Each structure stands twice: as structure tokens, then as C-alpha cells.
N, C-alpha and C positions, 0 to 999 in steps of 0.2 A: 393170324397172319407172323412169318416170323421176321426179325429183324438182324439177320447174321454181320457177326463180326466182319471188317476188312481187314486185308492183309496191308500195314504200313511198308511199302517197299523204300527203303532210304540206299540213296544212289550216292556211294562216293567217287572220288576223283580216281581211284585207282583201282578199286574193288565194287562190287553190290552187295551189301548185306540185306538181307531180308530178318525184319522185327514184327513179331505178331503183334498187331494191334488190339484195342481194347475198347469194346464199346458192350452194353448190354444188346444181347439178342433176345428181342421181348416176343414171345408167341402169344398172341391175343385169340384166346376162344371165346368166340360170340356163342352164348347159348339161345339165339335165334338164328344164328348163320349168316348176320346179314352184314354189311360192310363195316368197318369201323368207325366208331362214334367218339368224340372228346370221352375221356374215361376219366372217372372221378367217384371216389369211395362216400357214400351217403353219410356218413358219421365224419366228424374230424378226430374221434378218438379210434387208431388202429390197434389191434392186439396180432403181434409178431410172436411166434415161437421157435425159438433157438434150437434147433439139433441138438442131441447131445455130441454129433459128430464135432461142434466145436470146441469140444472140450479135451477130444482128442481126435484130432485130424490125422490124415494120413502123410506118406511121403510126399506128395506135392506140395506139402506147406512147410516152409521151411521150421525146424525145433524150435521150439520158444515163444515161437509167435501168439500172441495170445488176440483170437479171433473175437471174444466175448466182447474184449476192451474194444476193439478195431468195429463192431458193429456198434456198440453204444455209441462213439464218437460220431458217426456216421449218422446215427438217428438225433443225434443232439444237433448236428450240423442242420438237417432238414427243418428241426424243429424250430430252432431259433430265427429260420427264414419264414416261416408261415405259421397259420392256427393251426396245424395237426400237432395231435399228441401221440405217440407210440407206448404202449406198454408191451411190457417183454413176460414170456412165459418160456420153460423149457420143455421140451418132448422128446419122448424116447424115436419117435418117428426119424426116420434116416431120409427118404423118399420123397421127392416132389409127387404131385398129383398126375396121373398120365392122361394123355389127352381123351379130350370126350366133351360132352356136353357143359359139365358143372366138375369142381374139383370135390376133395373130401371136407372142405369148412375149414381147413387149418392152414394158417399163413405160414409157411416153413420156409427157415433158411439153413440152408444145410451143405456141408462140405464133403459129404458121403460120397466114397468111389463105388457105390452099387450099382447094377446092372441097369435099376431103373434111370436113374441120372445120368451115367455114360450115356445111354441112347440118346440124351437131348444133343448130343455131341457127336454122333455116328457120320454125319456129313461134314461136320466142319470142325473136327479136332485139332487142326493145326492154327485156325484162325481164329478160333471165339475161345474167349476166358471165363465170360459166366452167360447167364441165361435167367430172364426173368419170364415165368409164366402166367400170364394173368386172366383171369376170368372175368366176364362181365356178361352183362344183358342186353337188350337191342335199345336200349336208354343211354348205354355207358355207365351205368352204374358198377362197380367194381366188388364183386362178392368174395372174390379170393387172389392171393399172388403168391407165388413162390419162387425162391431163389435159389439157384444150384451154379457152383463154381465147377469150372473143367476140371476133371480130376488128370486131364493129361498134359496141363499147364501147371508150371510152378508159381508159388506167390511166398511172399513174406512181408513183413512189418516193418522191416530194417532198412529198406533200399536197395538189398543185394542184388547188383546186376544180374541180369538174365532172367528175372521173375518178375510178375506182376505185383504192383503196390496193392497188398489186400484190402487198405482202408480206402484206397481210390475206389477197386472194384465194388464196395459195398455201398460205398455213397453213388457211383451212377446206376446201380441197380436199385436200390430205393428209389431212384426217382423215378423208375418206370414202375416200382412197387405203386406210388402215386398216381400214376396215369399218365406222367411225363413221356413225351415222343423224344426222337434223338435230334439235337440241336445244329443247326446248321454253322452256327459260331464255331471257329477252333478255340480252344481255350476252356470253352464252357465243361461243367462237368459232365452236362450230358452229350457233349461231342460225341462223335460214335468212333472217333480213332484217337489214340494216343500209343506211344509204344513202352515196351517194357523197360524196368530200370535199366541206364545203361546208354538210353539212346541220346544222341549229343553227348554222351559221357557224363549225363545228367540222373539223377534219382527222377522217377517218373509219379512226384508227389500231387502235381497243382490240382489235380481231380479230387483230392479230399476235401477241400473247400468250394463254395460254389461262387459264381461268376453274378455280375449283375443280371445278365440273361436267366440263368437258372433261378433267382431268386422273383424276377419278376414273372417266368412259366408258374412258378409252386404258388405264387400268391393270386394268379388270375383265376384258380381253380379253390383256393382254399383259404384266400384273405390274410390278412398278416396276423401275426403274434399279440401285435399293441394296439393296432388300432383297424379296425377293418373296413374305416373308410379312408386309410392311408393313399390309396392307389387311383388314378385313372384309366382312361381308355383312350387308345387313337385310332380312329379309321382312317387308312391311306387309301385312295382309289387312284390306280394308274391306268393310263389309256396311252395305244401305240399313238406313233404319229400323226396315222391316219383317224385315228378315233375310236377302235375298236378297245375294248378291254384288254388290258395287258395281264393274260392269265399265267400263271406257273412263272411269275419272276420271286427273284428271292428280295425282300424287301427288309432295311433293319434302321433302328435307331441309334443316333450315338447323341451323349450329351454334350451339347453347346459349348460348355463351360470346361470340359474336360477331354473331350473326344473319346471318350470311354463309349464302346457298343454296350445298350442297356436291353435291347432286345430283337429278336427278329422273326420274322415269318415269310409265307409264302402267299402272291396273290390267286384266290379262288379265280374262277371262271367269268365272275364279274369284275374282274380287276382288283378287289376290294382285298387289303392285309388289314387284319385286328390283331391289334395290342392291345392287353391288357395286365392289370397288374402293375403299371407304370407309375413309378413315384412322380409326387408333382415336379413341373421343371421346365426346362425349354430345350427342346430336342432338336435334332436334324434328321432329317428322312433321307434315305440311298435307298438305290435300287439298282440290281445286275440281274443279267440274264443266269438262269441256275445253269450249273456246270451241263452240257449236254444238249442244252434248249439251242435251236435249229435258227431262232429269230437272230438278225444282225443287229442286236441294239446294245450301245456301248453303257459301261455303267455311268451311273449321272447321280449327283444332288436334287431330290426333288422340293427341298426346302425346309422352311423351319417351322415349329407347331409346339403350341405349350399347353398344358393343361396343371389342372390344378386337383387337388387330391380330393376325391369322388366326384370329379367331371370328367368330363368327355371333349373331343377335339377332333378335328377331321381336316384332310387336306386333299384334293385335285389337282392332280398332275398330269398334262400330255407330253411323253417323252420326246427328246428332242432326237431327230435322226443324226446318224455319226458314222463314222468308221468304227469297224469293231475286228482290227486285223492282227490285235496283242490279246493274249490270254495269260496271265498271272496266276497259277494254280498250284506250286509248290512253295515251302517254305523250308528253309534249310540252318545249319549251324556247323561249326566244325567241319564243313566241305560234305555235310549230309545232308540230301533231301528229302522231305516225307510231305503227307499232308497234316503235321501235327504243328503246334502253336509253337514259338519260340520265346522261352521263359527269359526275361531278361530281369535288372536290377534297376532303382531309380539312381541318378546321380555317376552314371557309368556309362561306358561305349561300348559297341560289339559291332562285328562283321556280320551282318546278316544275308543269307542268300536266298534268290528268287528263281524258280524256276518255270518256262511255260511256253508260248508260242510268239516269236517274232519279239522277241526282247533284244536290242540291240543297242548297247552302252552310249553310244554317240546320237543316238534319236529317241530315248527313253529318259522321264523324269521319275522319280521318288518321291512319295512325299506323304505329310500323316495330318488328317484335320486337328490332332491335340496339339495345343501351344507348347505341351511339356515336352515333346519329341519332333527331332531335326535330322535329316541326312546330313551327315558332312561333305561340303563343295569339292566335288573332282573325287568322291570316294567309289563312284560306280565303275564296275570291272566286271569285263567278260571271262568267262570259263569255258571249254571245252567238256559237255559231258558224252559228246557224243551226234549221231544225227537223228534229228527230229526232236529235240529238246535245248531250249536256249537257257542259259542259266546266268545272272548276274548278282553280284554282291554288293553290298553298299556297306558304310559305316552309318550306323543311329546311335545318336547320344540322346539318354534320357535326362531330365531334369530331375535334380535331387528332389523335387517336389512332385515329381509324379506319381498319380494315385494308382496304386491294385487295381490292375483290370485288364481288359481284353482292348486292343487296337487295331483298327484297321489297316493296312499297308495300301496305299495307292497307287496305280502306274499310270503316266500318259505318255504316248507317243507324240511325235512332232507334227504329227498330221491330225491329231485329235482324238485318236482312238484313247481308251480309257477301259483299265481292268481293276479290280479291287481283291484281295484276298481277305476276308472280313475275320476280326482276331487273328490276324496273321503273328502278333506279337503279346504276348501276354506280361505283363510288368506284376512280377511275384516279390512276396516279402523274404524267402528262403533264397541262400545264395547260388549265384552263378558265378562261378570263380573265374570263366575264361572272358574276362573283361580286357579291350585293348587299354583302356586306363580309367583311373577315376576322377571326377572334377567336380568344381563347387559352383555351381553357377546358377545364377539367379534372376528369376523372371521379371524383366520390367514392369 
């Protein structure tokens, strides 16, 4: 099963620019030919082979970039979040294993512009930055995983505009090596879209680090590095207003103290969404229809739930009927709209854009569940991006104590319609210089 990268179309007030987005296109090759089960290695010790192509990369990698060091940092990032240990070796092998029932047994990371590797990107060279090909059996046990970078895309390690960040690419692809799927939450390392360096006038280095969502996902498969009993499980059963199971709904958890998004899932046919690898604490559960779903169900909070380390908790909720006339889909900064998260800093204020359907400045309110984030009263303004797209901007203030993490933008109409952009804002430690002002506010 292929996971193709998507183009992140960037809409500007005057012109339209297109940035290739990044998300690891994962090809799953099941030995049994059955549908894809949850993937996991049998052992927590995984040996990876670094192709010698990383020592002498081709012209699509900026000269002087240390690819081996970038790989090592990405490996350490995942090791610190899970019970996995990576072991490295070097190999003269340049090509990933070809399509087939099984691979060659070598877990290869390569940047060689060979014919075999280039073939992976024959149909999507303009929109795909990297691919991870995973081989597994009918029980989801991974036997091999190979990573290849697109030889037709440009990469760098120093934030050069117009290139993909090499460490971010490796971090995302190594998540696929571990069996992780794409995340629905913007700002997570496993989210399927982010721009090249230069999107919003910033470096795209956020995916070098893992979000709470990524850490929960990998802990669910391999446990915690320090304490295997660190985490609990939460089961959320969602019913339609008429009582039928609400299948294919996006459900996510937010920390009740901070408002940070910590995990996400999609309800199965029985309406149940399962969350594993969740640290002990108290959470708010939210749901929204997935993009493209036909059911008219507004975004809504399902309720609170608490879990202790090593324990389990559950919640059952029947959805409330309501208006579904608004849809917030795009996030933007510096006049550009994308499907990417907007990185901001604590202790500062920023003008953020959102785009979608039926967003009217006089009939829409914008809010956050986090006590650390607030919308400046009277700051919501409308912008003309052409027919078919309603765009608003607003000023968000981030308290100086706002924790690093992903936060949801909530939008509500006067008639009660509700929408949300999960992880639409990411608070980061690295600097976003385009703040409106810096302030020193204290929580009461």
C-alpha cells in the first residue's frame, strides 16, 4: 500500500505559490497479500545499514551536509521516546529492495540516485520527498524496512530555503520504519504534510523533534524506555445522534491542564477509537468528521476521561445533532495558506490565518481549549482569496509559560456550527521572528 506525498498548495494574497510537501510515502508489501495489519518489529533491537551513499551524497544534497550525523540524531530522537534500540552498520549496498513478497534482509538507508531508487518516484517525483518500503507478514511483523530519498528533490541540513530539511526527513521516515502510520495532527513528526524550508519565511525543522502524538504512537508499539508500565489505554465509543455507531470519525485527546493534543485515532466500524501509550493524567476527548465525510456532524467535545499508568479507561458518548455549515481547513501565516501547522513562540503574539467554508468575521468566533492561548478581542478580519474560499485572520497571544506542543484552533458560528483544526498551532522553542509584539503576562 502506497502512502504518496501531497502537494502543499500555498495561497498568497497576490500570487499562488506551490511548495512540495513532505511526508514519507510508505509502501507496505505484505508477504501474504492480505490487507495491512498494525505493524511492529518482533524485537526492540533493530539493526540498520547506512549506505555508503550517505558519505558521498549526490548533487541534490547540499555540499557539506553530514547525513550520517543527521541519521544518528533522528535515531536518538526515537530511542529516547520508546523502548527501541537501534544498531548501525555501513553497507556498500546502494539500492532498496525491489518490489516483491520479501526483501533482501538488509534494512537500508540510502540517498543514492540509482535507477532502482529513482524508480520509486517515477510517478510522483515532483510531490514526494522520501519513501520507506516496509516488508511484513500476515501478522504485521516487520521483516525489513528501507528508506530512500527522492533524487529529484533538494535537501540540506542547515535550513537552506527551497530545500527539504534532511534530519526532518529521516525522523519522519524512521517513524515508518517502526511501523507508524501518518498522523492526522498537524505539527506532529508523522503528519503527512509540511513545506520546504522557506514556507512562511521560516525553516521547516519542526519534525526533527517528536510531538506528544508521536511519542504516544511509538510507546503503544514498543513501550517506554524508562518504565514499561508508564502508560495507560483509553477507549472512546462514539454514537451518532440516532444511536448507530459513528464510524470513520476523527477523535483526539487533549491534556485538560494545558490543552496540548496528546493522541489521535479514527473510529472503527463499531464507533470505537482506541488510544494506547497514553501517560497517566486527565484528558478531554473531542471528535469531528474526517475531511470529505458526508455526515453532517459538527465538531464537539465528548467529555473528560482520566487514566492512571498501567490502567485503562473508557468513555461512551452519543453525538449531539447540530449545524455543520462551517468548515475550517487551512492554516496560514504571512498571508500564505497551507495544510501545515503554524509554529509560534511562547510570550509573543502573532497574526494567524484560517481558510475554509462559510467563515464570516461577524458570525464566527475563534478560541482555544488551552489556558495559555487567547484570541485578541476585535482582531478577527476577513480577507479576499477569491471565490470558493473564505479566509479570516486573528491575533493569538501565547502566554510566556505556554508549553511546547500542538494546539487545536476551534471555530464556532453564531448558529452553533463548530469546526476544528487539530494541531493548527505548534508552540516551538526555535524562534519565529514574525511576532506582532512580545509581552510578559502571568497566569492567574
